[in-house]
C-alpha distance (Angstrom), angle and dihedral (degrees) to the residues before:
residue distance angle dihedral
X1 . . .
X2 3.81 . .
X3 3.79 128.3 .
X4 3.81 133.0 -129.2
X5 3.82 119.5 -163.4
X6 3.79 105.9 -154.0
X7 3.81 127.4 -177.1
X8 3.79 122.5 -149.6
X9 3.81 110.2 -148.3
X10 3.80 132.7 176.6
X11 3.74 147.3 131.5
X12 3.80 118.6 -80.8
X13 3.83 115.0 -63.8
X14 3.81 95.9 7.9
X15 3.81 89.2 123.5
X16 3.83 107.0 -99.6
X17 3.77 95.6 145.7
X18 3.81 92.9 42.1
X19 3.81 89.9 52.6
X20 3.79 90.5 49.9
X21 3.80 90.7 52.1
X22 3.79 91.1 48.6
X23 3.82 93.5 50.2
X24 3.80 92.5 48.5
X25 3.79 93.1 46.5
X26 3.82 96.2 45.5
X27 3.81 90.6 52.9
X28 3.81 97.8 44.6
X29 3.80 98.8 -107.0
X30 3.84 91.5 121.8
X31 3.79 129.3 24.0
X32 3.77 99.0 -137.4
X33 3.76 139.1 24.2
X34 3.80 116.1 -102.1
X35 3.79 122.4 -144.0
X36 3.78 128.6 -140.3
X37 3.80 89.4 -148.6
X38 3.81 91.5 51.3
X39 3.80 91.7 44.2
X40 3.82 95.9 -130.5
X41 3.80 102.5 113.9
X42 3.79 122.3 138.2
X43 3.80 101.1 -130.2
X44 3.82 99.6 39.2
X45 3.78 88.7 66.7
X46 3.80 98.7 154.6
X47 3.77 119.8 93.1
X48 3.82 90.8 -128.8
X49 3.82 91.9 51.9
X50 3.81 90.7 49.9
X51 3.79 93.1 47.8
X52 3.79 96.0 46.9
X53 3.80 96.6 37.8
X54 3.81 94.2 -132.2
X55 3.78 131.9 109.9
X56 3.81 111.4 -118.4
X57 3.78 105.9 168.8
X58 3.78 130.3 37.0
X59 3.78 109.7 -99.0
X60 3.82 128.6 -165.3
X61 3.78 127.3 -144.3
X62 3.84 131.3 160.1
X63 3.76 142.3 -148.5
X64 3.80 134.7 172.9
X65 3.81 129.8 -123.6
X66 3.78 112.6 -175.8
X67 3.78 106.6 -56.9
X68 3.84 93.8 -15.2
X69 3.79 126.4 91.8
X70 3.79 112.2 -156.0
X71 3.80 117.3 -156.1
X72 3.78 110.2 -159.9
X73 3.79 119.2 -150.7
X74 3.81 105.6 -164.4
X75 3.80 103.7 -159.8
X76 3.82 130.7 -164.6
X77 3.77 120.5 -92.3
X78 3.80 102.7 -164.5
X79 3.81 113.8 102.0
X80 3.81 91.7 -128.0
X81 3.82 87.0 67.0
X82 3.82 98.3 44.2
X83 3.82 89.8 117.4
X84 3.81 88.4 58.5
X85 3.82 87.7 55.8
X86 3.79 94.7 48.0
X87 3.76 96.5 50.0
X88 3.84 90.5 50.9
X89 3.82 91.9 53.9
X90 3.80 94.0 73.9
X91 3.82 92.5 66.2
X92 3.84 95.7 50.8
X93 3.78 129.9 104.0
X94 3.79 90.1 -164.2
X95 3.78 144.8 -18.6
X96 3.78 142.7 -129.5
X97 3.79 112.0 -145.4
X98 3.82 111.9 -157.1
X99 3.79 127.3 -150.5
X100 3.73 128.9 179.1
X101 3.80 113.4 -120.8
X102 3.81 86.7 -142.8
X103 3.83 104.2 43.3
X104 3.80 93.8 31.9
X105 3.78 124.9 -171.5
X106 3.82 111.5 3.6
X107 3.80 130.0 -169.7
X108 3.80 90.6 -105.1
X109 3.81 90.0 51.7
X110 3.79 90.6 57.5
X111 3.79 90.9 48.7
X112 3.79 91.5 52.7
X113 3.80 93.7 46.5
X114 3.79 92.1 50.7
X115 3.79 89.9 52.6
X116 3.83 92.3 46.6
X117 3.79 92.3 49.4
X118 3.81 92.5 46.3
X119 3.80 88.6 55.2
X120 3.82 91.0 42.0
X121 3.79 88.2 -133.4
X122 3.82 113.2 169.4
X123 3.82 103.8 -104.5
X124 3.80 134.2 -175.8
X125 3.80 121.6 -166.5
X126 3.80 120.0 -136.1
X127 3.82 117.6 -166.6
X128 3.81 104.0 -153.0
X129 3.81 133.5 -164.6
X130 3.83 97.2 38.5
X131 3.85 88.1 154.0
X132 3.82 92.9 59.7
X133 3.80 123.8 102.0
X134 3.80 108.8 -99.4
X135 3.82 95.7 27.8
X136 3.82 115.6 148.7
X137 3.82 135.3 -162.9
X138 3.83 116.6 173.9
X139 3.81 94.6 33.1
X140 3.79 91.2 45.9
X141 3.81 92.9 48.2
X142 3.82 89.2 54.2
X143 3.83 89.1 48.7
X144 3.82 90.6 51.3
X145 3.78 91.3 52.0
X146 3.78 91.8 49.4
X147 3.78 101.0 41.1
X148 3.83 106.0 24.8
X149 3.80 111.4 25.0
X150 3.81 135.1 -35.5
X151 3.80 90.1 -144.4
X152 3.80 99.0 84.8
X153 3.80 137.7 105.7
X154 3.80 133.0 177.9
X155 3.81 119.1 -111.8
X156 3.83 91.6 -163.0
X157 3.79 138.6 41.7
X158 3.78 119.2 -132.5
X159 3.82 128.5 -147.3
X160 3.76 130.9 -173.5
X161 3.78 91.7 21.4
X162 3.78 114.7 -177.9
X163 3.83 92.7 29.7
X164 3.78 137.0 85.5
X165 3.82 87.4 -107.5
X166 3.82 94.3 62.7
X167 3.81 111.8 139.8
X168 3.79 138.0 174.5
X169 3.79 131.1 -144.0
X170 3.83 127.0 -172.1
X171 3.78 115.3 -101.7
X172 3.80 113.4 -108.4
X173 3.80 117.8 -96.5
X174 3.80 113.3 -91.3
X175 3.82 92.8 23.8
X176 3.82 105.4 -177.7
X177 3.83 89.5 -142.4
X178 3.80 88.9 63.3
X179 3.80 92.3 46.6
X180 3.83 91.9 51.6
X181 3.80 91.6 48.8
X182 3.82 94.6 46.9
X183 3.81 90.3 48.2
X184 3.79 87.3 70.6
X185 3.82 92.2 65.1
X186 3.83 106.8 19.2
X187 3.85 118.4 66.9
X188 3.78 94.5 -160.6
X189 3.80 92.7 53.9
X190 3.80 89.6 45.7
X191 3.81 91.4 53.1
X192 3.79 90.9 48.7
X193 3.79 93.4 49.2
X194 3.79 94.0 46.8
X195 3.81 102.9 36.5
X196 3.80 102.3 20.2
X197 2.85 165.3 -144.8
X198 3.81 91.1 141.7
X199 3.81 114.8 -111.1
X200 3.79 114.0 -94.8
X201 3.82 123.1 -127.0
X202 3.78 88.0 -103.7
X203 3.81 91.1 52.0
X204 3.81 89.9 52.3
X205 3.81 92.6 47.4
X206 3.80 91.4 53.1
X207 3.84 93.4 45.0
X208 3.81 92.0 46.7
X209 3.83 90.4 52.3
X210 3.81 93.6 46.4
X211 3.80 95.9 46.7
X212 3.80 93.0 43.9
X213 3.80 90.1 50.7
X214 3.79 93.4 53.2
X215 3.80 92.1 47.5
X216 3.83 96.5 -118.2
X217 3.81 97.3 111.6
X218 3.81 133.4 41.5
X219 3.81 123.5 -152.0
X220 3.82 113.8 -150.4
X221 3.79 131.9 -147.2
X222 3.80 129.8 -172.5
X223 3.77 121.5 -145.7
X224 3.80 151.5 115.2
X225 3.79 124.0 -98.6
X226 3.81 91.7 -160.4
X227 3.78 96.9 45.1
X228 3.82 96.0 35.1
X229 3.82 96.2 -128.4
X230 3.78 113.4 147.3
X231 3.80 95.2 4.5
X232 3.81 94.4 110.0
X233 3.81 89.9 51.9
X234 3.81 89.9 50.0
X235 3.80 91.9 51.9
X236 3.80 92.2 47.9
X237 3.81 89.9 51.9
X238 3.81 93.0 47.8
X239 3.78 93.6 51.6
X240 3.79 94.1 42.9
X241 3.82 100.7 41.6
X242 3.81 107.7 32.9
X243 3.80 112.5 73.1
X244 3.80 122.1 -146.5
X245 3.79 118.7 -114.1
X246 3.83 109.3 -78.2
X247 3.79 115.8 -101.1
X248 3.81 118.5 -117.6
X249 3.77 133.6 -161.6
X250 3.82 92.4 -120.5
X251 3.79 114.7 127.0
X252 3.79 99.7 -173.6
X253 3.83 112.4 89.2
X254 3.80 115.2 -106.6
X255 3.78 124.1 179.6
X256 3.81 151.0 127.6
X257 3.79 133.8 -112.6
X258 3.81 104.4 -136.2
X259 3.83 101.5 168.6
X260 3.80 137.4 22.8
X261 3.80 125.3 -164.1
X262 3.82 122.7 -166.0
X263 3.78 118.0 -127.9
X264 3.80 139.4 -170.9
X265 3.79 115.9 -56.0
X266 3.79 92.4 18.2
X267 3.80 94.4 -69.5
X268 3.81 114.6 147.7
X269 3.78 128.8 -142.1
X270 3.79 112.3 -149.9
X271 3.81 122.9 -160.0
X272 3.81 107.1 -142.3
X273 3.85 124.9 -169.3
X274 3.79 109.2 -156.6
X275 3.80 120.2 -149.4
X276 3.82 100.6 175.7
X277 3.78 139.5 10.5
X278 3.79 127.3 8.1
X279 3.83 138.6 -75.3
X280 3.78 123.2 -156.0
X281 3.78 136.6 -173.0
X282 3.82 114.8 -80.7
X283 3.82 90.7 17.8
X284 3.80 117.2 142.2
X285 3.79 113.0 -123.6
X286 3.79 134.1 -169.3
X287 3.82 114.5 -155.1
X288 3.79 121.6 -165.4
X289 3.78 125.1 -142.2
X290 3.80 129.9 -172.2
X291 3.79 109.8 -143.2
X292 3.79 124.4 -145.8
X293 3.82 91.1 -102.1
X294 3.80 91.7 55.7
X295 3.81 97.6 -101.7
X296 3.80 121.9 133.1
X297 3.78 117.9 -133.1
X298 3.80 131.1 -174.5
X299 3.80 128.9 -129.1
X300 3.80 112.1 -159.3
X301 3.77 128.2 -164.8
X302 3.79 149.2 132.4
X303 3.82 121.7 -113.0
X304 3.81 104.6 -116.9
X305 3.80 95.2 168.3
X306 3.80 126.5 27.9
X307 3.80 120.3 -178.4
X308 3.79 112.3 176.1
X309 3.78 109.9 -154.5
X310 3.82 111.2 -110.5
X311 3.79 98.2 -4.0
X312 3.82 147.5 49.1
X313 3.74 131.5 -111.8
X314 3.83 131.8 41.8
X315 3.80 124.2 -17.6
X316 3.80 108.3 -98.0
X317 3.80 133.0 -173.1
X318 3.80 114.3 -65.3
X319 3.80 95.1 23.3
X320 3.82 135.7 101.5
X321 3.81 127.6 -133.9
X322 3.78 137.2 -174.4
X323 3.80 106.0 -128.7
X324 3.79 131.7 -173.0
X325 3.76 129.9 -174.0
X326 3.79 97.9 64.7
X327 3.80 101.2 113.3
X328 3.80 114.1 -155.3
X329 3.80 94.4 15.5
X330 3.80 115.5 158.0
X331 3.78 136.9 -170.4
X332 3.79 110.0 -84.5
X333 3.80 96.9 31.4
X334 3.80 112.5 141.6
X335 3.78 131.1 -139.9
X336 3.77 114.0 -148.5
X337 3.79 101.9 -0.2
X338 3.77 145.5 7.9
X339 3.76 110.7 -116.6
X340 3.78 139.5 160.0
X341 3.79 97.3 -106.5
X342 3.78 96.0 116.4
X343 3.82 118.9 92.8
X344 3.79 111.1 -113.6
X345 3.77 119.1 -125.4
X346 3.78 133.3 174.9
X347 3.78 118.9 -101.3
X348 3.82 119.2 -104.8
X349 3.79 116.2 -87.0
X350 3.81 105.3 -169.7
X351 3.80 109.1 103.1
X352 3.79 124.6 -164.4
X353 3.78 140.4 161.9
X354 3.82 120.7 -125.4
X355 3.81 120.8 -155.3
X356 3.76 129.4 -177.7
X357 3.78 112.7 -109.5
X358 3.78 87.7 -139.7
X359 3.83 110.2 48.6
X360 3.79 92.9 -143.2
X361 3.82 88.4 63.9
X362 3.80 95.0 57.2
X363 3.79 93.0 103.6
X364 3.80 91.7 46.8
X365 3.79 91.1 49.9
X366 3.78 92.6 51.5
X367 3.79 92.2 47.2
X368 3.81 91.6 49.0
X369 3.82 94.5 48.8
X370 3.80 93.2 46.7
X371 3.82 89.4 49.2
X372 3.81 91.4 51.9
X373 3.81 91.0 47.5
X374 3.81 90.2 49.1
X375 3.83 89.7 55.9
X376 3.78 95.2 44.9
X377 3.82 122.5 39.6
X378 3.83 89.8 -161.2
X379 3.82 89.4 70.9
X380 3.78 113.8 70.1
X381 3.83 116.3 -163.1
X382 3.76 133.9 168.7
X383 3.82 135.8 163.8
X384 3.80 116.4 -91.0
X385 3.80 134.3 -169.8
X386 3.76 123.1 -73.5
X387 3.81 96.4 26.8
X388 3.81 92.8 -62.1
X389 3.79 126.7 130.4
X390 3.81 121.4 -138.0
X391 3.82 116.3 -137.8
X392 3.77 135.8 -169.4
X393 3.80 113.8 -153.5
X394 3.81 140.4 163.1
X395 3.80 99.9 -121.8
X396 3.76 151.3 -25.5
X397 3.82 95.2 -81.9
X398 3.81 90.0 56.1
X399 3.83 87.2 52.7
X400 3.81 91.4 52.4
X401 3.81 92.0 48.3
X402 3.82 90.7 48.9
X403 3.80 91.1 51.8
X404 3.80 90.4 51.8
X405 3.82 91.1 47.6
X406 3.81 90.8 54.0
X407 3.80 90.9 54.2
X408 3.80 95.7 43.3
X409 3.81 101.4 41.3
X410 3.81 103.2 26.2
X411 3.81 105.8 23.1
X412 3.81 92.0 -125.2
X413 3.80 123.7 131.4
X414 3.80 113.4 -151.6
X415 3.77 137.4 -174.0
X416 3.80 119.5 -144.7
X417 3.78 124.6 -151.6
X418 3.84 115.2 -128.7
X419 3.80 107.7 -80.4
X420 3.79 118.5 -102.5
X421 3.77 130.8 -171.0
X422 3.82 114.4 -100.0
X423 3.81 119.3 -133.6
X424 3.82 124.1 -154.7
X425 3.78 135.5 -146.7
X426 3.79 127.2 -144.5
X427 3.80 126.3 -169.6
X428 3.82 112.8 -96.1
X429 3.80 97.2 -157.2
X430 3.81 143.3 -24.6
X431 3.78 122.4 -55.0
X432 3.81 133.3 175.2
X433 3.79 134.1 -166.2
X434 3.78 137.0 164.2
X435 3.79 145.6 176.0
X436 3.78 130.6 -155.0
X437 3.76 122.7 -144.9
X438 2.88 143.0 -74.8
X439 3.83 106.8 22.2
X440 3.78 133.6 44.9
X441 3.79 123.0 161.9
X442 3.74 90.7 -29.7
X443 3.80 92.9 -53.7
X444 3.75 116.2 112.9
X445 3.80 116.6 -133.1
X446 3.78 116.8 167.8
X447 3.78 92.4 -146.8
X448 3.79 140.4 94.9
X449 3.80 115.7 -147.2
X450 3.81 132.8 172.0
X451 3.81 120.5 179.3
X452 3.77 135.8 -174.7
X453 3.80 120.6 -158.7
X454 3.80 120.6 -162.6
X455 3.83 138.5 155.4
X456 3.79 119.0 -82.7
X457 3.79 128.7 -154.7
X458 3.81 117.4 -73.7
X459 3.80 109.5 -86.0
X460 3.76 94.9 17.0
X461 3.81 94.6 111.9
X462 3.80 112.4 -160.3
X463 3.80 123.0 -20.2
X464 3.82 126.4 -172.7
X465 3.81 119.2 -163.8
X466 3.79 140.0 167.8
X467 3.77 135.1 -125.4
X468 3.81 90.4 173.9
X469 3.74 121.2 81.2
X470 3.80 111.9 -88.6
X471 3.80 90.4 -131.3
X472 3.80 92.7 54.4
X473 3.84 90.4 84.8
X474 3.81 131.8 34.2
X475 3.80 110.6 -100.9
X476 3.81 92.4 -112.0
X477 3.83 90.3 57.6
X478 3.79 92.1 49.3
X479 3.83 90.4 49.9
X480 3.79 91.4 48.0
X481 3.81 90.9 54.9
X482 3.82 94.1 45.9
X483 3.80 95.4 46.4
X484 3.79 91.6 46.8
X485 3.78 92.9 49.9
X486 3.80 92.7 54.4
X487 3.82 91.3 45.1
X488 3.81 90.6 48.5
X489 3.80 92.1 52.7
X490 3.80 89.7 62.3
X491 3.82 85.7 84.4
X492 3.76 119.3 38.1
X493 3.83 133.0 -177.3
X494 3.82 92.7 -63.4
X495 3.80 94.6 36.3
X496 3.81 93.5 -101.5
X497 3.83 119.9 120.8
X498 3.81 116.0 -92.6
X499 3.80 118.1 -129.3
X500 3.79 139.0 175.8
X501 3.78 92.7 35.7
X502 3.79 134.7 141.9
X503 3.80 117.2 -151.3
X504 3.78 117.7 -171.8
X505 3.80 126.7 -166.2
X506 3.80 101.1 -134.7
X507 3.81 100.5 169.2
X508 3.78 133.7 23.5
X509 3.77 141.5 164.9
X510 3.80 142.5 158.7
X511 3.75 140.7 -171.6
X512 3.82 116.1 -125.2
X513 2.96 126.3 -112.9
X514 3.82 95.7 4.1
X515 3.80 101.3 57.9
X516 3.81 118.9 87.8
X517 3.79 135.1 -177.0
X518 3.82 87.0 -104.3
X519 3.82 89.3 65.2
X520 3.80 90.2 57.5
X521 3.80 93.2 44.0
X522 3.78 89.3 51.3
X523 3.82 98.5 47.0
X524 3.83 99.1 38.8
X525 3.85 96.3 73.0
X526 3.81 91.1 51.9
X527 3.80 94.1 50.3
X528 3.78 92.7 41.2
X529 3.80 93.0 53.1
X530 3.77 92.2 51.3
X531 3.82 91.7 48.4
X532 3.78 90.6 48.6
X533 3.80 91.5 49.8
X534 3.81 89.2 51.5
X535 3.81 91.0 50.4
X536 3.80 94.6 43.6
X537 3.80 123.9 -151.5
X538 3.78 139.7 -121.3
X539 3.80 121.4 -140.3
X540 3.82 119.2 -129.0
X541 3.79 130.6 -167.1
X542 3.81 125.5 -153.8
X543 3.80 120.8 -110.9
X544 3.77 132.8 -155.6
X545 3.77 127.9 -144.3
X546 3.78 108.1 -135.3
X547 3.77 140.2 -167.2
X548 3.78 123.5 -171.4
X549 3.80 131.6 178.3
X550 3.77 115.5 -154.4
X551 3.82 136.9 172.7
X552 3.79 116.9 -91.0
X553 3.77 94.0 -107.7
X554 3.82 93.1 51.4
X555 3.82 98.0 58.2
X556 3.80 96.8 97.8
X557 3.77 96.3 46.6
X558 3.80 94.5 45.2
X559 3.79 94.7 47.7
X560 3.79 89.3 48.2
X561 3.80 90.6 52.8
X562 3.79 91.4 48.0
X563 3.78 92.3 48.3
X564 3.81 90.4 51.3
X565 3.83 86.9 55.3
X566 3.83 91.5 54.9
X567 3.79 95.2 -104.1
X568 3.78 119.0 167.1
X569 3.79 112.1 -148.8
X570 3.81 123.2 -136.8
X571 3.79 99.7 175.1
X572 3.79 147.0 -0.9
X573 3.79 118.9 -168.4
X574 3.78 126.0 176.0
X575 3.77 134.6 -155.1
X576 3.77 137.6 176.1
X577 3.79 94.1 -75.3
X578 3.79 110.0 17.1
X579 3.79 150.1 12.6
X580 3.80 125.7 -121.4
X581 3.81 115.1 -148.9
X582 3.81 122.9 -169.6
X583 3.78 132.1 -177.3
X584 3.79 145.3 104.4
X585 3.76 133.0 -82.7
X586 3.81 138.1 172.7
X587 3.80 111.5 -75.7
X588 3.82 90.4 -129.1
X589 3.82 89.6 64.4
X590 3.81 97.7 48.8
X591 3.80 96.1 88.4
X592 3.79 90.4 49.9
X593 3.80 91.6 56.0
X594 3.81 92.8 44.4
X595 3.80 90.4 55.0
X596 3.83 94.2 46.8
X597 3.81 97.6 44.0
X598 3.86 98.9 77.9
X599 3.79 91.9 53.9
X600 3.81 93.4 46.0
X601 3.81 93.1 49.5
X602 3.86 101.0 35.3
X603 3.78 88.1 -111.8
X604 3.83 94.4 -56.5
X605 3.80 99.7 102.2
X606 3.83 120.5 110.0
X607 3.82 119.2 -152.5
X608 3.79 133.1 -167.5
X609 3.80 130.0 169.1
X610 3.78 138.9 160.1
X611 3.82 138.2 178.0
X612 3.81 111.8 -75.4
X613 3.78 106.1 174.9
X614 3.79 129.0 -82.3
X615 3.78 142.6 -84.4
X616 3.77 135.6 -152.1
X617 3.78 110.8 -83.8
X618 3.76 106.0 -98.3
X619 3.81 95.1 -136.7
X620 3.82 88.8 59.6
X621 3.81 96.1 48.6
X622 3.74 117.8 107.2
């Protein structure tokens, strides 16, 4: 038996969770269909997910078709959790992209398809809700070819669409529509269509499998997750057209942690996709992690519980297991090697302060938020003044979910300040400063410290290095300097965090047995500040890439609004009914555009944006 790891992706409310329930029910994995409205679905297993009716975390469930086990990864659809989607993609063998036959192609759908095509991940399209009033087929197919990808063809015909009697039937073998579509991406089919003889059904089956496997073509099925129409045809296409990951001769285990769930007593359950080798219960594992500053750290542990999804026995290549016993494990940790498999995404830029509603719970709130951030690298938390905790998030919905998690899992009620965009500083040049023991400004520190601050490469975060001999200071003193440098860079010359810096310890000294680590922690911020002032900093603001679809008559007013918000346009394409505008604009202006768009487009405009890096603040340029 081989395994396929399939992701289900879609915009909000397209029916991802309903399709998962239908697949599991039809193949005997569950004994009844769950309902999103009723809050009893299998994959949305958190109370918050059930209550809100949205998928927040990637969930895994399995069913069997013949000699194939299909592991379903039901990913979030809300834009605040797009990073959760992207980090799950790396463990997939293929994907099913859902559209609603009523709502059609949404901005989020286009974002997902661009990512899937960039990764060349084998992807099938499933048009859901064909039994709903307002469902479309031919018009929607044309829209998919225009706005998603031209390289698509239906595998089924649909009748009675938009009614309760909607049904699907497989297209006949050798369908000329399939041949014409495949000719766009397959040279052999193109030659057969143009020069003859016409491709046979077997030729088309082979070409369809090959072009689906390399991610250049996308078969399409119509159906209804609630009614069950077309689901069997979708499953048959998934099993037939998406190949499992190729086997290798490697014996050492190699895999990726793509999800972490907290458990009772602080124990964590890690979901590990294995690419090579084998993992057994009670085995000792060493996971590797690349930190923001470029360093590699190790996470050690022994597997005390191993639950392979859908089967018994050890975890083998191609499969997924829930593992406990790896203390400190985080999403993105690698087993066996550190590679570049993971999709890259910009860090969150919405900053807020969380405060306990009851002052006596301030310590509990801080502990809970730091614990959540330690489990999930997409949540950034740090202590702030006055008992508050500073957070970096992707959006307001994420903030609401976090507040509900604190109440449910930790019994702490918190208030969040309105989110504001976080700016960053980067060193402008090179600066040095130093102090000799034992006196500084009348305060006695038994320490000698010299620091040099200079710019680091973009994306390197913060790096601390030494020019002094490592044995020149006790290890505790070295650690005190390094930790204090990184803590000090959380607030630069303008109060914004400093990033992409390199700080080097260029001089050091101590007096035994008088000097203590406290002397180095006390003197380091003073020397660091002077070195940073000598280097100078530039202030940067985060930007968002955006895409908006607006009616034809709203193009001028929308572009004018975007231009007034300092947007820079990268493309404007028109169709018979709408314009699609793409570009970038400062993150601090995104909310303003979102609020104005409905009025400018009579409620018909569609907006999508996401973090896309940062740029030097214009007012500081010169």
